[in-house]
C-alpha positions in Angstrom: 126.8 -15.7 22.0 126.8 -11.9 22.8 124.1 -11.6 20.0 122.3 -14.4 21.4 122.3 -12.9 24.9 121.6 -9.4 23.7 118.3 -10.9 21.6 117.2 -12.5 24.8 117.5 -9.7 26.7 115.7 -7.3 24.1 112.9 -10.3 23.7 112.5 -10.2 27.5 112.1 -6.0 27.7 109.6 -6.6 24.9 107.6 -9.4 26.8 107.4 -6.8 30.0 106.6 -3.8 28.1 103.7 -5.5 26.2 102.8 -7.3 29.4 102.5 -3.6 31.1 100.9 -2.1 28.1 98.3 -4.7 28.3 97.9 -4.3 31.9 97.1 -0.9 31.8 94.6 -1.1 28.8 92.6 -3.7 30.9 92.7 -1.2 34.1 91.8 1.9 31.7 88.6 -0.3 30.2 87.7 -1.3 33.4 87.6 2.0 35.0 86.0 3.6 31.9 83.3 0.8 32.2 82.3 1.4 35.8 82.1 5.2 35.0 79.9 4.2 32.2 78.1 2.1 34.3 77.8 4.7 37.1 76.4 7.5 34.6 73.9 4.5 33.4 72.7 3.9 36.8 72.4 7.7 37.3 70.5 8.0 34.3 67.9 5.3 34.9 67.7 7.0 38.8 66.9 10.2 37.2 64.4 8.6 34.8 62.8 6.7 37.3 61.6 10.2 39.0 58.9 11.4 36.9 57.8 14.9 37.5 54.4 15.2 38.8 52.6 17.7 36.6 50.5 19.3 39.2 47.6 21.2 37.4 47.4 24.8 38.0 44.7 25.7 40.2 41.4 26.9 38.7 38.8 29.8 40.0 36.3 27.0 40.7 38.7 25.0 43.0 40.2 28.2 44.6 36.9 29.3 45.6 36.0 25.9 47.1 39.0 26.3 49.5 38.9 27.7 53.0 41.1 29.4 55.1 41.4 25.9 57.4 41.9 23.9 54.3 44.8 26.0 52.9 46.3 26.0 56.2 46.4 22.3 56.3 48.2 22.2 53.1 50.7 24.3 54.1 51.2 22.1 57.3 51.4 19.0 55.5 53.7 20.5 53.0 56.3 21.5 55.6 56.2 18.1 57.2 57.1 16.9 53.5 59.7 19.3 53.8 61.2 18.7 56.8 61.4 14.5 56.1 62.7 15.3 52.6 60.0 14.1 50.4 59.0 17.0 48.6 56.9 16.7 45.5 58.4 16.3 41.8 57.1 18.7 39.7 57.3 19.8 36.0 58.0 23.5 36.6 57.8 24.0 32.5 54.2 22.5 32.5 53.3 24.7 35.4 54.5 27.9 33.6 52.7 27.2 30.7 49.5 26.2 32.4 49.7 29.5 34.6 50.3 31.9 31.5 47.3 33.7 31.5 45.9 33.6 35.3 46.6 32.7 38.7 44.6 31.5 41.6 47.0 31.3 44.4 45.9 29.8 47.8 47.6 32.1 50.5 49.8 35.2 50.8 52.8 34.6 52.7 54.8 37.5 54.1 58.5 36.3 54.8 61.9 37.8 55.7 64.5 38.6 53.0 66.8 35.9 54.3 68.1 33.4 51.3 68.2 30.7 53.9 64.1 30.4 54.0 63.0 29.4 50.6 59.3 29.7 51.1 57.8 27.8 48.1 60.0 24.9 49.3 59.6 25.0 53.0 55.8 24.4 52.3 56.0 22.3 48.9 54.4 24.5 47.0 54.5 24.9 43.0 54.3 27.7 40.4 50.9 29.5 41.0 50.1 28.1 44.7 51.1 31.2 46.4 52.1 34.8 46.7 55.2 35.5 48.3 56.3 38.9 49.8 60.0 39.5 51.4 61.3 42.2 53.4 64.3 42.1 55.9 62.4 41.6 59.0 58.9 40.5 57.8 57.3 43.8 58.7 54.4 45.4 56.8 54.0 48.8 55.1 51.8 50.4 52.9 53.4 48.4 49.8 53.0 45.2 51.2 49.5 45.8 52.8 48.4 46.4 49.3 49.9 43.5 47.7 48.1 41.6 50.3 44.9 43.4 49.5 45.4 42.4 45.9 46.5 38.8 46.8 43.1 38.1 48.9 40.2 40.6 47.8 41.5 40.6 44.2 42.8 37.6 43.4 41.2 35.2 46.0 43.7 33.8 48.0 42.3 32.6 51.4 45.1 32.8 54.1 47.7 35.6 55.1 50.6 34.1 56.8 53.5 36.0 58.3 56.6 33.7 59.0 59.4 34.7 61.0 62.4 32.8 61.4 65.1 32.1 64.3 68.4 33.6 64.2 66.9 36.4 62.0 69.5 39.3 61.3 67.1 42.6 60.9 65.7 41.5 64.6 69.4 41.5 66.2 70.0 44.6 64.3 67.1 46.0 65.7 67.9 44.7 69.0 71.7 46.3 68.8 70.3 49.6 67.6 72.4 49.5 64.3 72.7 52.3 62.2 73.8 52.2 58.7 72.0 54.2 55.8 68.6 53.4 54.8 68.7 49.9 57.2 68.4 52.7 60.3 64.7 53.5 58.9 64.0 49.8 58.1 64.7 48.8 61.6 62.4 51.4 63.0 59.6 49.4 61.8 61.0 46.3 64.0 61.6 48.5 67.1 58.2 48.3 68.7 58.5 44.6 68.7 61.6 44.9 70.9 59.8 47.1 73.1 56.9 45.1 73.5 59.1 42.5 75.3 60.6 44.8 77.7 59.7 42.8 80.7 62.1 40.1 79.6 64.1 38.5 82.3 67.5 38.3 81.1 70.1 39.9 79.0 68.3 41.8 76.2 71.0 41.6 73.7 71.3 39.9 70.6 73.9 37.6 72.2 71.1 36.0 73.7 69.0 33.7 71.6 66.5 33.4 74.1 65.6 37.3 73.9 65.9 37.1 70.2 63.5 34.3 70.1 61.1 36.3 72.0 61.5 39.6 70.1 61.1 37.3 66.9 57.6 36.1 68.2 56.7 39.6 69.3 57.6 40.8 65.7 55.2 38.4 64.3 52.4 38.9 66.5 52.9 42.7 66.0 52.9 42.3 62.2 49.6 40.8 62.3 48.2 43.5 64.4 49.6 45.9 62.2 47.7 44.3 59.2 44.6 44.3 61.0 44.7 47.7 62.0 46.0 49.3 58.9 43.9 47.2 56.3 39.9 47.5 56.4 39.7 45.3 53.4 41.7 42.4 55.4 40.2 42.9 58.4 36.7 42.9 57.2 37.5 39.6 55.0 38.5 37.9 58.0 35.8 38.9 60.1 33.7 37.2 57.5 35.6 34.2 57.0 36.9 34.8 54.0 40.2 34.6 55.2 42.5 34.0 58.0 45.7 36.0 59.1 48.1 33.9 61.3 51.6 33.9 62.2 54.5 31.3 62.1 58.3 31.1 63.1 60.8 28.9 60.9 63.2 26.9 62.5 66.6 27.2 60.6 68.1 24.2 61.9 65.2 21.8 61.5 63.2 23.2 58.5 60.1 22.7 60.7 57.4 25.4 61.1 55.8 26.4 64.2 52.4 27.8 63.3 51.2 30.7 65.9 47.4 30.0 65.8 45.1 32.2 67.9 
């Protein structure tokens, strides 16, 4: 009887063991199937988004553009950026197609800030725009030369000076920050601070309203500096070949406010 009881107990233990093994195996299989299905769905979703191979602009197509048309394209691109419908592009193809020549539509002078992805902000691809960057989006002889190359030599139809809200360089200029080469750099932005000396309210970097006014002032002053110090660009603008305008990027919404005159 003892042996019979032992046999029965062992039999029950084995039955329970096999039951749990079977249960664990089915659970693992179900989880793996779920993961495989999820990966399959992700793969299908990825494959369903076919990149748009936007052909690179030709010299003839660039020549046919007007400054107003380019401005309209930038505005439309920004609207797509804001709502999250950026154009799907095959960048590899665009790289190959722009290897030997470029005919961009615009030159954009932006701040160095990493939170302002210029090409994405305007939904532009490879070969579409020249982008010059410096903290505080001011202009100097190097950037002026680059703009002259972009417009006079390479045929761009628009110069856009792009400032942005909460700009660290603007705030540093307001607070008279002194640190290495940053001190000399900020001296290029200080005139914009002086231009809003009649601002009513606290004139510190803690006052966002004042920072905003200095940001606008800086963009407008940069445009003035471009026209004053580049006879080439000034003449092109006077003849209607290009437009020089300003804009401010809203860090919280991604929307660009164009400061058209």
